[in-house]
C-alpha positions in Angstrom: -10.9 14.4 -7.2 -7.4 15.8 -7.2 -4.1 15.3 -5.4 -2.9 18.4 -3.5 0.3 19.0 -1.7 -0.3 19.3 2.0 -0.6 23.0 2.8 -2.1 25.2 5.6 -5.3 25.8 3.6 -6.1 22.0 3.6 -5.0 21.3 7.2 -8.3 21.8 9.0 -9.9 18.9 6.9 -6.9 16.7 7.7 -7.1 17.4 11.4 -10.8 16.8 11.4 -10.4 13.4 9.8 -7.7 12.5 12.4 -10.0 13.6 15.2 -12.8 11.5 13.7 -10.7 8.4 14.0 -9.2 8.1 10.6 -5.5 7.4 10.3 -3.0 8.1 7.5 -1.2 4.9 8.5 -3.4 1.8 7.8 -1.0 -0.4 9.8 -0.4 1.7 13.0 -3.9 3.2 13.0 -4.9 5.2 16.1 -1.3 5.5 17.4 -0.2 7.1 14.1 -3.2 9.5 14.1 -2.4 10.6 17.7 1.2 11.2 16.8 0.1 13.3 13.8 -2.2 15.4 15.9 0.6 15.9 18.5 3.1 16.9 15.8 0.7 19.4 14.2 0.0 20.9 17.7 3.8 21.2 18.2 4.2 23.0 14.9 1.9 22.7 11.9 4.5 24.2 9.4 7.2 21.7 10.4 4.7 18.8 10.2 3.6 19.8 6.7 7.3 20.2 5.6 8.0 16.6 6.7 5.3 15.3 4.3 7.6 16.3 1.4 10.9 14.8 2.5 12.7 14.2 -0.8 16.0 13.7 1.0 14.7 11.3 3.7 16.1 13.6 6.3 13.2 13.4 8.7 13.0 11.5 12.0 13.1 7.7 12.0 10.0 5.8 11.1 8.2 3.9 13.9 7.2 0.4 12.8 4.1 -1.4 14.2 6.3 -3.3 16.7 7.7 0.0 18.0 11.1 -0.4 16.4 12.6 2.6 14.5 14.2 2.6 11.1 15.7 5.1 8.8 13.3 7.3 6.8 13.4 6.9 3.0 12.9 9.9 0.7 9.2 10.4 0.0 6.3 12.6 -0.6 2.7 12.6 0.5 -0.3 14.1 -1.2 -3.7 14.6 0.1 -6.8 13.4 -1.8 -9.1 16.4 -2.2 -12.6 16.9 -3.7 -13.3 20.2 -2.1 -12.9 18.4 1.2 -10.2 16.2 2.6 -10.6 12.6 1.4 -7.4 10.8 2.3 -3.7 10.6 1.6 -1.4 8.8 -0.7 2.4 8.6 -0.3 5.3 7.6 -2.4 8.7 6.5 -1.0 11.8 5.3 -2.8 15.5 4.3 -2.4 17.7 6.7 -4.4 19.2 5.0 -7.4 17.3 1.8 -7.2 13.8 0.4 -7.4 14.6 -2.0 -4.6 13.3 -1.2 -1.1 14.7 -2.2 2.3 13.0 -5.3 3.8 11.2 -3.2 6.4 9.4 -1.2 3.7 6.2 -3.0 2.3 5.9 -0.9 -0.9 6.6 2.2 -2.8 3.1 3.6 -2.5 0.5 3.5 0.3 -2.9 5.2 0.5 -5.8 5.6 2.8 -9.2 7.1 2.1 -11.5 8.4 4.9 -14.4 6.0 5.4 -17.0 8.6 4.5 -15.5 9.1 1.1 -14.9 5.5 0.2 -16.4 3.6 -2.7 -16.2 6.7 -5.0 -13.1 5.6 -7.0 -10.9 8.1 -5.1 -8.2 5.5 -4.3 -8.0 4.4 -7.9 -7.8 7.9 -9.2 -5.2 8.9 -6.5 -3.0 6.0 -7.4 -3.3 6.8 -11.1 -2.3 10.4 -10.3 0.6 9.4 -8.1 2.3 7.1 -10.7 3.8 10.0 -12.8 5.6 11.1 -9.6 7.1 7.7 -9.3 8.2 7.7 -12.9 9.7 11.2 -12.4 11.9 9.7 -9.7 13.2 7.3 -12.3 11.5 4.2 -10.9 10.8 1.6 -13.6 8.1 0.1 -11.5 6.4 0.5 -8.1 5.5 -2.3 -5.7 2.3 -2.0 -3.6 1.3 -4.5 -0.9 -2.1 -5.3 0.5 -3.7 -7.7 2.9 -5.0 -11.0 1.4 -8.6 -10.0 2.5 -8.5 -6.4 1.2 -10.3 -7.0 -2.1 -11.0 -3.2 -2.5 -7.3 -2.4 -2.5 -6.5 -5.3 -4.8 -9.0 -3.9 -7.3 -7.5 -0.3 -7.0 -4.1 -1.7 -7.8 -5.3 -3.9 -10.7 -7.3 -1.1 -12.2 -4.0 0.8 -12.4 -2.2 -2.0 -14.3 -0.9 -3.8 -11.2 0.1 -7.5 -11.6 0.2 -9.8 -8.6 3.8 -10.9 -8.3 3.8 -12.9 -5.0 2.0 -14.1 -1.9 4.4 -13.4 0.9 4.7 -13.3 4.7 5.2 -9.8 6.1 8.2 -9.1 8.2 7.9 -9.8 12.0 7.6 -6.0 12.6 4.3 -6.2 10.7 3.1 -9.3 12.5 4.4 -12.0 10.2 1.0 -12.2 8.5 0.3 -13.1 4.8 0.3 -10.4 2.2 0.1 -9.8 -1.5 2.7 -7.9 -3.5 1.7 -6.2 -6.7 3.9 -4.5 -9.3 2.9 -1.7 -11.6 5.5 -1.2 -14.4 6.1 2.1 -16.0 3.8 2.2 -19.1 1.3 -0.4 -17.7 -2.2 0.1 -19.0 -4.8 1.2 -16.5 -8.5 1.0 -16.8 
């Protein structure tokens, strides 16, 4: 398994996953997958360019409740094992480790169902952490649902420590969540 920068040579696998019902957005699900397919159809090159938006200059982000907020700088990588396996993204606020209240965490990931339970999310998170450190972040925060034991294990295997039980913002349904922190230099197993 490796992380690859989204590029035309990997695009067919990504499109196939979207058409099979997988979504790069675990919160907005099918709506986000539809939007991605439409954006690719409108211009694949422009879509791929937006996945590495280090200036946060792209269009606003649509939250689950339909509200729009400013895009943060960020990058996405695709998880690849010779085939498309999923995505992992990193976002940050320049000059600080703090995130706006509408951003659940620095890193988010999603593995296609037919490639799950192979350790890919754990390996992808481990591979993404050096990118966070290169941006000067002293730590990353990652949130997950209280019942998502698989994601909790991915985070913990990468040195994550549970820092709080919290209630997600109303845009995310006001449901309970868990917030983990992985500090730079944290040991992973």
